[in-house]
TIVO-591174 format. One record per residue: residue in three letters; x, y negated, z negated of N, C-alpha, C in turn; residue number from 1. Coordinates in nm, 2 decimals. Layout:
<nodes>
{ala, {X, Y, Z}, {X, Y, Z}, {X, Y, Z}, NUM}
...
</nodes>
This chain:
<nodes>
{unk, {12.95, -7.59, -8.20}, {12.91, -7.60, -8.32}, {12.97, -7.49, -8.42}, 1}
{unk, {13.01, -7.53, -8.54}, {13.07, -7.46, -8.61}, {12.97, -7.35, -8.68}, 2}
{unk, {13.02, -7.22, -8.69}, {12.96, -7.10, -8.75}, {12.95, -7.14, -8.89}, 3}
{unk, {12.83, -7.12, -8.97}, {12.82, -7.15, -9.12}, {12.91, -7.07, -9.17}, 4}
{unk, {12.97, -7.13, -9.29}, {13.09, -7.06, -9.37}, {13.01, -6.93, -9.46}, 5}
{unk, {13.10, -6.85, -9.47}, {13.07, -6.74, -9.55}, {13.03, -6.77, -9.69}, 6}
{unk, {12.90, -6.75, -9.74}, {12.84, -6.80, -9.87}, {12.95, -6.76, -9.97}, 7}
{unk, {13.01, -6.63, -9.97}, {13.07, -6.61, -10.11}, {13.21, -6.68, -10.10}, 8}
{unk, {13.27, -6.69, -9.99}, {13.38, -6.78, -9.97}, {13.36, -6.90, -9.98}, 9}
{unk, {13.25, -6.96, -9.95}, {13.23, -7.10, -9.97}, {13.21, -7.14, -10.11}, 10}
{unk, {13.14, -7.05, -10.19}, {13.13, -7.06, -10.35}, {13.28, -7.05, -10.41}, 11}
{unk, {13.37, -6.96, -10.39}, {13.50, -6.94, -10.43}, {13.58, -7.06, -10.42}, 12}
{unk, {13.56, -7.12, -10.27}, {13.65, -7.24, -10.24}, {13.60, -7.37, -10.34}, 13}
{unk, {13.47, -7.38, -10.33}, {13.41, -7.50, -10.41}, {13.48, -7.49, -10.54}, 14}
{unk, {13.47, -7.37, -10.62}, {13.51, -7.36, -10.75}, {13.66, -7.39, -10.77}, 15}
{unk, {13.74, -7.33, -10.68}, {13.90, -7.35, -10.67}, {13.92, -7.51, -10.67}, 16}
{unk, {13.84, -7.59, -10.56}, {13.88, -7.73, -10.56}, {13.83, -7.80, -10.65}, 17}
{unk, {13.70, -7.76, -10.71}, {13.66, -7.83, -10.83}, {13.73, -7.82, -10.94}, 18}
{unk, {13.83, -7.76, -10.97}, {13.91, -7.71, -11.09}, {13.85, -7.61, -11.20}, 19}
{unk, {13.78, -7.52, -11.11}, {13.73, -7.39, -11.19}, {13.61, -7.39, -11.23}, 20}
{unk, {13.54, -7.28, -11.27}, {13.39, -7.27, -11.28}, {13.33, -7.34, -11.40}, 21}
{unk, {13.38, -7.38, -11.49}, {13.34, -7.47, -11.60}, {13.31, -7.60, -11.56}, 22}
{unk, {13.43, -7.67, -11.50}, {13.42, -7.78, -11.43}, {13.32, -7.80, -11.34}, 23}
{unk, {13.31, -7.73, -11.24}, {13.20, -7.71, -11.14}, {13.07, -7.70, -11.20}, 24}
{unk, {13.06, -7.61, -11.31}, {12.92, -7.64, -11.38}, {12.89, -7.75, -11.45}, 25}
{unk, {13.00, -7.82, -11.51}, {12.95, -7.95, -11.56}, {12.92, -8.05, -11.46}, 26}
{unk, {13.00, -8.06, -11.35}, {12.96, -8.16, -11.26}, {12.82, -8.14, -11.20}, 27}
{unk, {12.78, -8.01, -11.17}, {12.66, -7.94, -11.11}, {12.54, -8.00, -11.25}, 28}
{unk, {12.55, -8.01, -11.37}, {12.46, -8.04, -11.47}, {12.46, -8.17, -11.47}, 29}
{unk, {12.58, -8.27, -11.46}, {12.56, -8.39, -11.44}, {12.48, -8.44, -11.33}, 30}
{unk, {12.51, -8.38, -11.21}, {12.42, -8.42, -11.12}, {12.25, -8.39, -11.12}, 31}
{unk, {12.24, -8.29, -11.18}, {12.10, -8.24, -11.21}, {12.03, -8.34, -11.29}, 32}
{unk, {12.11, -8.40, -11.42}, {12.06, -8.48, -11.51}, {12.02, -8.61, -11.45}, 33}
{unk, {12.13, -8.67, -11.36}, {12.11, -8.77, -11.29}, {11.98, -8.77, -11.20}, 34}
{unk, {11.97, -8.69, -11.12}, {11.85, -8.67, -11.02}, {11.71, -8.63, -11.10}, 35}
{unk, {11.72, -8.56, -11.24}, {11.60, -8.56, -11.29}, {11.58, -8.69, -11.35}, 36}
{unk, {11.67, -8.77, -11.40}, {11.61, -8.91, -11.45}, {11.54, -8.98, -11.34}, 37}
{unk, {11.59, -8.96, -11.23}, {11.51, -9.07, -11.12}, {11.35, -8.99, -11.10}, 38}
{unk, {11.35, -8.85, -11.10}, {11.24, -8.80, -11.08}, {11.13, -8.81, -11.18}, 39}
{unk, {11.20, -8.79, -11.29}, {11.10, -8.79, -11.43}, {11.05, -8.93, -11.47}, 40}
{unk, {11.03, -9.02, -11.36}, {11.01, -9.14, -11.41}, {10.84, -9.14, -11.44}, 41}
{unk, {10.79, -9.25, -11.47}, {10.62, -9.25, -11.50}, {10.57, -9.28, -11.35}, 42}
{unk, {10.53, -9.17, -11.32}, {10.46, -9.18, -11.18}, {10.32, -9.26, -11.18}, 43}
{unk, {10.25, -9.28, -11.30}, {10.13, -9.38, -11.32}, {10.20, -9.52, -11.32}, 44}
{unk, {10.30, -9.54, -11.39}, {10.35, -9.69, -11.35}, {10.39, -9.72, -11.21}, 45}
{unk, {10.47, -9.63, -11.15}, {10.49, -9.64, -11.02}, {10.37, -9.66, -10.93}, 46}
{unk, {10.27, -9.56, -10.94}, {10.16, -9.59, -10.87}, {10.10, -9.71, -10.91}, 47}
{unk, {10.09, -9.76, -11.01}, {10.01, -9.89, -11.04}, {10.09, -10.00, -10.97}, 48}
{unk, {10.22, -10.02, -10.95}, {10.31, -10.11, -10.90}, {10.26, -10.10, -10.73}, 49}
{unk, {10.29, -10.00, -10.68}, {10.26, -9.97, -10.55}, {10.12, -9.98, -10.51}, 50}
{unk, {10.02, -9.96, -10.57}, {9.89, -9.99, -10.56}, {9.85, -10.14, -10.56}, 51}
{unk, {9.91, -10.22, -10.64}, {9.89, -10.35, -10.63}, {9.93, -10.41, -10.52}, 52}
{unk, {10.09, -10.37, -10.48}, {10.15, -10.41, -10.36}, {10.07, -10.40, -10.22}, 53}
{unk, {10.01, -10.27, -10.21}, {9.92, -10.22, -10.09}, {9.82, -10.30, -10.10}, 54}
{unk, {9.74, -10.30, -10.22}, {9.63, -10.37, -10.22}, {9.65, -10.52, -10.15}, 55}
{unk, {9.74, -10.59, -10.22}, {9.77, -10.72, -10.16}, {9.82, -10.74, -10.00}, 56}
{unk, {9.89, -10.66, -9.98}, {9.94, -10.65, -9.82}, {9.81, -10.63, -9.73}, 57}
{unk, {9.72, -10.54, -9.78}, {9.59, -10.52, -9.69}, {9.50, -10.63, -9.66}, 58}
{unk, {9.49, -10.72, -9.78}, {9.42, -10.83, -9.78}, {9.51, -10.95, -9.69}, 59}
{unk, {9.62, -10.95, -9.73}, {9.71, -11.04, -9.64}, {9.71, -11.00, -9.49}, 60}
{unk, {9.71, -10.92, -9.43}, {9.69, -10.86, -9.32}, {9.52, -10.90, -9.26}, 61}
{unk, {9.44, -10.89, -9.32}, {9.30, -10.94, -9.32}, {9.31, -11.08, -9.30}, 62}
{unk, {9.38, -11.16, -9.39}, {9.38, -11.31, -9.37}, {9.46, -11.34, -9.24}, 63}
{unk, {9.54, -11.28, -9.22}, {9.63, -11.31, -9.11}, {9.55, -11.29, -8.98}, 64}
{unk, {9.47, -11.19, -8.98}, {9.40, -11.14, -8.85}, {9.27, -11.26, -8.84}, 65}
{unk, {9.20, -11.30, -8.95}, {9.09, -11.40, -8.93}, {9.14, -11.54, -8.90}, 66}
{unk, {9.27, -11.54, -8.93}, {9.31, -11.72, -8.91}, {9.40, -11.71, -8.77}, 67}
{unk, {9.40, -11.61, -8.71}, {9.47, -11.61, -8.60}, {9.40, -11.53, -8.48}, 68}
{unk, {9.33, -11.62, -8.39}, {9.22, -11.56, -8.33}, {9.30, -11.44, -8.20}, 69}
{unk, {9.41, -11.43, -8.19}, {9.45, -11.36, -8.10}, {9.62, -11.30, -8.13}, 70}
{unk, {9.59, -11.25, -8.27}, {9.73, -11.22, -8.33}, {9.79, -11.09, -8.26}, 71}
{unk, {9.70, -11.00, -8.19}, {9.74, -10.90, -8.15}, {9.72, -10.78, -8.27}, 72}
{unk, {9.79, -10.68, -8.23}, {9.80, -10.53, -8.31}, {9.90, -10.58, -8.43}, 73}
{unk, {9.85, -10.62, -8.57}, {9.96, -10.66, -8.65}, {10.06, -10.54, -8.68}, 74}
{unk, {9.99, -10.41, -8.69}, {10.05, -10.28, -8.74}, {10.15, -10.24, -8.61}, 75}
{unk, {10.11, -10.28, -8.49}, {10.21, -10.23, -8.39}, {10.34, -10.33, -8.41}, 76}
{unk, {10.31, -10.46, -8.45}, {10.44, -10.52, -8.47}, {10.51, -10.51, -8.57}, 77}
{unk, {10.48, -10.40, -8.64}, {10.55, -10.35, -8.76}, {10.61, -10.45, -8.85}, 78}
{unk, {10.54, -10.59, -8.89}, {10.59, -10.66, -8.97}, {10.60, -10.63, -9.12}, 79}
{unk, {10.72, -10.68, -9.17}, {10.73, -10.63, -9.31}, {10.62, -10.72, -9.40}, 80}
{unk, {10.62, -10.68, -9.54}, {10.54, -10.76, -9.63}, {10.61, -10.92, -9.62}, 81}
{unk, {10.72, -10.91, -9.66}, {10.78, -11.07, -9.64}, {10.76, -11.14, -9.52}, 82}
{unk, {10.74, -11.09, -9.40}, {10.73, -11.14, -9.26}, {10.57, -11.20, -9.27}, 83}
{unk, {10.48, -11.10, -9.31}, {10.34, -11.13, -9.33}, {10.33, -11.24, -9.40}, 84}
{unk, {10.39, -11.25, -9.54}, {10.38, -11.35, -9.63}, {10.42, -11.50, -9.56}, 85}
{unk, {10.52, -11.49, -9.49}, {10.58, -11.62, -9.42}, {10.49, -11.66, -9.30}, 86}
{unk, {10.40, -11.59, -9.27}, {10.29, -11.62, -9.17}, {10.18, -11.70, -9.26}, 87}
{unk, {10.16, -11.67, -9.38}, {10.07, -11.72, -9.46}, {10.05, -11.89, -9.44}, 88}
{unk, {9.95, -11.93, -9.41}, {9.91, -12.09, -9.38}, {9.97, -12.16, -9.52}, 89}
{unk, {10.08, -12.23, -9.54}, {10.11, -12.30, -9.67}, {10.03, -12.44, -9.67}, 90}
{unk, {9.95, -12.47, -9.55}, {9.86, -12.60, -9.55}, {9.72, -12.54, -9.60}, 91}
{unk, {9.68, -12.42, -9.62}, {9.57, -12.37, -9.65}, {9.55, -12.38, -9.79}, 92}
{unk, {9.47, -12.47, -9.87}, {9.48, -12.47, -10.02}, {9.40, -12.35, -10.08}, 93}
{unk, {9.33, -12.28, -10.00}, {9.26, -12.16, -10.06}, {9.36, -12.06, -10.09}, 94}
{unk, {9.48, -12.04, -10.04}, {9.61, -11.91, -10.04}, {9.73, -11.98, -10.06}, 95}
{unk, {9.76, -12.12, -10.05}, {9.89, -12.14, -10.05}, {9.93, -12.13, -10.21}, 96}
{unk, {9.85, -12.15, -10.30}, {9.91, -12.14, -10.44}, {9.95, -12.00, -10.48}, 97}
{unk, {9.90, -11.91, -10.39}, {9.95, -11.74, -10.43}, {10.07, -11.71, -10.39}, 98}
{unk, {10.15, -11.80, -10.31}, {10.30, -11.77, -10.24}, {10.37, -11.72, -10.38}, 99}
{unk, {10.40, -11.80, -10.45}, {10.50, -11.75, -10.55}, {10.46, -11.63, -10.62}, 100}
{unk, {10.34, -11.61, -10.64}, {10.31, -11.48, -10.72}, {10.32, -11.36, -10.63}, 101}
{unk, {10.27, -11.38, -10.52}, {10.29, -11.27, -10.38}, {10.44, -11.23, -10.39}, 102}
{unk, {10.51, -11.35, -10.37}, {10.66, -11.32, -10.35}, {10.73, -11.23, -10.48}, 103}
{unk, {10.68, -11.26, -10.59}, {10.73, -11.19, -10.70}, {10.67, -11.05, -10.70}, 104}
{unk, {10.54, -11.05, -10.69}, {10.49, -10.89, -10.63}, {10.57, -10.80, -10.56}, 105}
{unk, {10.62, -10.88, -10.44}, {10.70, -10.80, -10.33}, {10.84, -10.76, -10.40}, 106}
{unk, {10.89, -10.87, -10.50}, {11.03, -10.83, -10.56}, {11.03, -10.72, -10.64}, 107}
{unk, {10.92, -10.71, -10.71}, {10.89, -10.62, -10.82}, {10.89, -10.45, -10.72}, 108}
{unk, {10.81, -10.47, -10.63}, {10.80, -10.35, -10.55}, {10.96, -10.31, -10.49}, 109}
{unk, {11.03, -10.41, -10.45}, {11.14, -10.41, -10.38}, {11.25, -10.35, -10.49}, 110}
{unk, {11.24, -10.39, -10.62}, {11.33, -10.36, -10.69}, {11.31, -10.21, -10.74}, 111}
{unk, {11.19, -10.16, -10.73}, {11.14, -10.01, -10.72}, {11.21, -9.96, -10.63}, 112}
{unk, {11.19, -9.98, -10.51}, {11.24, -9.92, -10.39}, {11.39, -9.91, -10.38}, 113}
{unk, {11.45, -10.00, -10.43}, {11.59, -10.02, -10.41}, {11.68, -9.94, -10.53}, 114}
{unk, {11.63, -9.96, -10.65}, {11.68, -9.91, -10.78}, {11.62, -9.79, -10.82}, 115}
{unk, {11.50, -9.77, -10.77}, {11.42, -9.66, -10.82}, {11.38, -9.65, -10.98}, 116}
{unk, {11.37, -9.78, -11.02}, {11.33, -9.82, -11.15}, {11.22, -9.90, -11.15}, 117}
{unk, {11.11, -9.85, -11.22}, {10.97, -9.90, -11.22}, {10.98, -10.00, -11.35}, 118}
{unk, {11.00, -10.13, -11.31}, {11.00, -10.24, -11.44}, {10.92, -10.34, -11.39}, 119}
{unk, {10.83, -10.38, -11.51}, {10.77, -10.51, -11.47}, {10.79, -10.60, -11.59}, 120}
{unk, {10.88, -10.69, -11.55}, {10.94, -10.77, -11.68}, {10.86, -10.88, -11.72}, 121}
{unk, {10.92, -10.92, -11.85}, {10.84, -11.06, -11.88}, {10.86, -11.16, -11.81}, 122}
{unk, {10.96, -11.18, -11.72}, {11.02, -11.29, -11.66}, {10.91, -11.27, -11.52}, 123}
{unk, {10.87, -11.14, -11.47}, {10.77, -11.12, -11.35}, {10.65, -11.16, -11.39}, 124}
{unk, {10.60, -11.13, -11.52}, {10.47, -11.17, -11.58}, {10.45, -11.33, -11.56}, 125}
{unk, {10.57, -11.39, -11.61}, {10.57, -11.54, -11.64}, {10.55, -11.60, -11.47}, 126}
{unk, {10.60, -11.55, -11.39}, {10.59, -11.60, -11.24}, {10.42, -11.58, -11.21}, 127}
{unk, {10.37, -11.48, -11.23}, {10.24, -11.44, -11.20}, {10.15, -11.56, -11.28}, 128}
{unk, {10.18, -11.57, -11.41}, {10.12, -11.66, -11.49}, {10.14, -11.80, -11.45}, 129}
{unk, {10.24, -11.84, -11.37}, {10.29, -11.96, -11.34}, {10.19, -12.00, -11.21}, 130}
{unk, {10.10, -11.93, -11.18}, {10.02, -11.95, -11.06}, {9.88, -12.03, -11.15}, 131}
{unk, {9.88, -12.13, -11.15}, {9.78, -12.22, -11.24}, {9.65, -12.17, -11.22}, 132}
{unk, {9.59, -12.15, -11.11}, {9.45, -12.11, -11.09}, {9.43, -11.97, -11.17}, 133}
{unk, {9.51, -11.88, -11.13}, {9.52, -11.74, -11.18}, {9.52, -11.75, -11.35}, 134}
{unk, {9.62, -11.82, -11.41}, {9.64, -11.82, -11.52}, {9.52, -11.88, -11.62}, 135}
{unk, {9.46, -12.00, -11.54}, {9.32, -12.06, -11.60}, {9.20, -11.95, -11.59}, 136}
{unk, {9.19, -11.89, -11.48}, {9.07, -11.79, -11.47}, {9.09, -11.67, -11.56}, 137}
{unk, {9.22, -11.63, -11.59}, {9.23, -11.53, -11.69}, {9.19, -11.56, -11.84}, 138}
{unk, {9.24, -11.71, -11.87}, {9.21, -11.75, -11.99}, {9.05, -11.77, -12.03}, 139}
{unk, {8.98, -11.83, -11.92}, {8.84, -11.82, -11.92}, {8.77, -11.71, -11.92}, 140}
{unk, {8.81, -11.60, -11.86}, {8.75, -11.49, -11.84}, {8.77, -11.40, -11.97}, 141}
{unk, {8.86, -11.42, -12.04}, {8.90, -11.35, -12.15}, {8.84, -11.41, -12.29}, 142}
{unk, {8.81, -11.54, -12.30}, {8.75, -11.62, -12.39}, {8.64, -11.55, -12.48}, 143}
{unk, {8.64, -11.55, -12.59}, {8.72, -11.63, -12.68}, {8.85, -11.57, -12.72}, 144}
{unk, {8.87, -11.45, -12.68}, {8.98, -11.35, -12.71}, {9.10, -11.40, -12.62}, 145}
{unk, {9.22, -11.37, -12.64}, {9.33, -11.40, -12.54}, {9.35, -11.29, -12.47}, 146}
{unk, {9.38, -11.32, -12.33}, {9.40, -11.21, -12.23}, {9.52, -11.13, -12.26}, 147}
{unk, {9.53, -11.00, -12.23}, {9.64, -10.91, -12.25}, {9.77, -10.96, -12.19}, 148}
{unk, {9.87, -10.93, -12.25}, {9.99, -10.99, -12.23}, {10.09, -10.88, -12.19}, 149}
{unk, {10.04, -10.76, -12.15}, {10.13, -10.67, -12.10}, {10.16, -10.69, -11.95}, 150}
{unk, {10.30, -10.70, -11.91}, {10.35, -10.74, -11.79}, {10.29, -10.67, -11.69}, 151}
{unk, {10.26, -10.53, -11.68}, {10.20, -10.46, -11.58}, {10.05, -10.48, -11.54}, 152}
{unk, {9.97, -10.51, -11.66}, {9.84, -10.53, -11.66}, {9.84, -10.67, -11.58}, 153}
{unk, {9.91, -10.77, -11.62}, {9.91, -10.91, -11.56}, {9.95, -10.91, -11.41}, 154}
{unk, {10.06, -10.81, -11.39}, {10.08, -10.78, -11.22}, {9.95, -10.73, -11.17}, 155}
{unk, {9.89, -10.63, -11.22}, {9.76, -10.57, -11.15}, {9.66, -10.71, -11.14}, 156}
{unk, {9.64, -10.75, -11.24}, {9.54, -10.85, -11.26}, {9.56, -10.97, -11.14}, 157}
{unk, {9.69, -11.03, -11.11}, {9.73, -11.09, -11.01}, {9.71, -11.06, -10.89}, 158}
{unk, {9.74, -10.92, -10.85}, {9.72, -10.86, -10.73}, {9.56, -10.85, -10.69}, 159}
{unk, {9.49, -10.84, -10.80}, {9.34, -10.81, -10.76}, {9.30, -10.98, -10.74}, 160}
{unk, {9.33, -11.07, -10.81}, {9.32, -11.21, -10.80}, {9.37, -11.24, -10.64}, 161}
{unk, {9.47, -11.23, -10.61}, {9.53, -11.25, -10.48}, {9.46, -11.20, -10.37}, 162}
{unk, {9.42, -11.06, -10.40}, {9.34, -10.98, -10.29}, {9.21, -11.05, -10.28}, 163}
{unk, {9.13, -11.07, -10.37}, {9.01, -11.16, -10.34}, {9.03, -11.28, -10.28}, 164}
{unk, {9.12, -11.38, -10.34}, {9.14, -11.50, -10.28}, {9.17, -11.49, -10.12}, 165}
{unk, {9.25, -11.40, -10.08}, {9.29, -11.37, -9.92}, {9.16, -11.33, -9.88}, 166}
{unk, {9.07, -11.23, -9.93}, {8.98, -11.19, -9.85}, {8.87, -11.29, -9.82}, 167}
{unk, {8.85, -11.35, -9.93}, {8.75, -11.47, -9.93}, {8.78, -11.58, -9.82}, 168}
{unk, {8.91, -11.63, -9.83}, {8.97, -11.73, -9.74}, {8.95, -11.67, -9.61}, 169}
{unk, {8.93, -11.54, -9.59}, {8.95, -11.49, -9.44}, {8.81, -11.45, -9.39}, 170}
{unk, {8.70, -11.44, -9.47}, {8.59, -11.38, -9.44}, {8.51, -11.50, -9.38}, 171}
{unk, {8.43, -11.45, -9.28}, {8.34, -11.55, -9.20}, {8.27, -11.64, -9.28}, 172}
{unk, {8.18, -11.60, -9.36}, {8.09, -11.68, -9.46}, {8.17, -11.79, -9.51}, 173}
{unk, {8.29, -11.78, -9.55}, {8.36, -11.87, -9.64}, {8.40, -11.98, -9.53}, 174}
{unk, {8.44, -11.94, -9.40}, {8.47, -12.03, -9.32}, {8.38, -12.09, -9.25}, 175}
{unk, {8.24, -12.06, -9.23}, {8.14, -12.13, -9.21}, {8.11, -12.24, -9.31}, 176}
{unk, {8.11, -12.19, -9.46}, {8.09, -12.30, -9.54}, {8.18, -12.41, -9.54}, 177}
{unk, {8.30, -12.37, -9.53}, {8.42, -12.46, -9.51}, {8.40, -12.57, -9.41}, 178}
{unk, {8.36, -12.51, -9.29}, {8.30, -12.61, -9.19}, {8.19, -12.69, -9.20}, 179}
{unk, {8.09, -12.62, -9.27}, {7.98, -12.72, -9.30}, {8.01, -12.82, -9.40}, 180}
{unk, {8.11, -12.80, -9.50}, {8.16, -12.92, -9.58}, {8.24, -13.03, -9.53}, 181}
{unk, {8.30, -12.97, -9.43}, {8.39, -13.09, -9.35}, {8.30, -13.19, -9.29}, 182}
{unk, {8.36, -13.31, -9.31}, {8.29, -13.43, -9.26}, {8.26, -13.41, -9.10}, 183}
{unk, {8.12, -13.45, -9.05}, {8.08, -13.41, -8.90}, {8.18, -13.49, -8.81}, 184}
{unk, {8.22, -13.47, -8.70}, {8.28, -13.54, -8.61}, {8.21, -13.62, -8.52}, 185}
{unk, {8.24, -13.74, -8.50}, {8.16, -13.85, -8.43}, {8.22, -13.87, -8.30}, 186}
{unk, {8.15, -13.84, -8.20}, {8.22, -13.85, -8.04}, {8.18, -14.03, -8.01}, 187}
{unk, {8.29, -14.09, -7.97}, {8.26, -14.22, -7.93}, {8.23, -14.23, -7.80}, 188}
</nodes>
């Protein structure tokens, strides 16, 4: 292992290699400004996006556990959000309609993780609102007024809607009611 450099010699060498003190200071200030831009983002906005994503992921896990009698430990499998979403039963009408919105919620979270930009666009909101049942419930619950059209608020409302739908589709009482509504089997 190399010995650490002499700090004073190191500083002189960086300044020499960098083209002088003024140029190194300019580069340092540019670097600090770029890093500060990333750090100084709206932590509340970031938190709201992450909370919505974690909320849906929690209930997605609950749904998968309730619909798979022997799923093992989902957390030990370290499934990604996208992998959990791919396990959602596309034939289950109580939750399959959520898939486009949940997929977009994950895209918003991934955009934040990979670009470190907390943005919820009108295009994102349009995908959430394309989930027909969600859109109609929003309208009915806001009536006679129109619901808020802020994309971040729509993301959060969709996340709550998806979490509730996943939770109710996976709870024992809902499953019993579904079984009770099914036509009885007649043995021949």
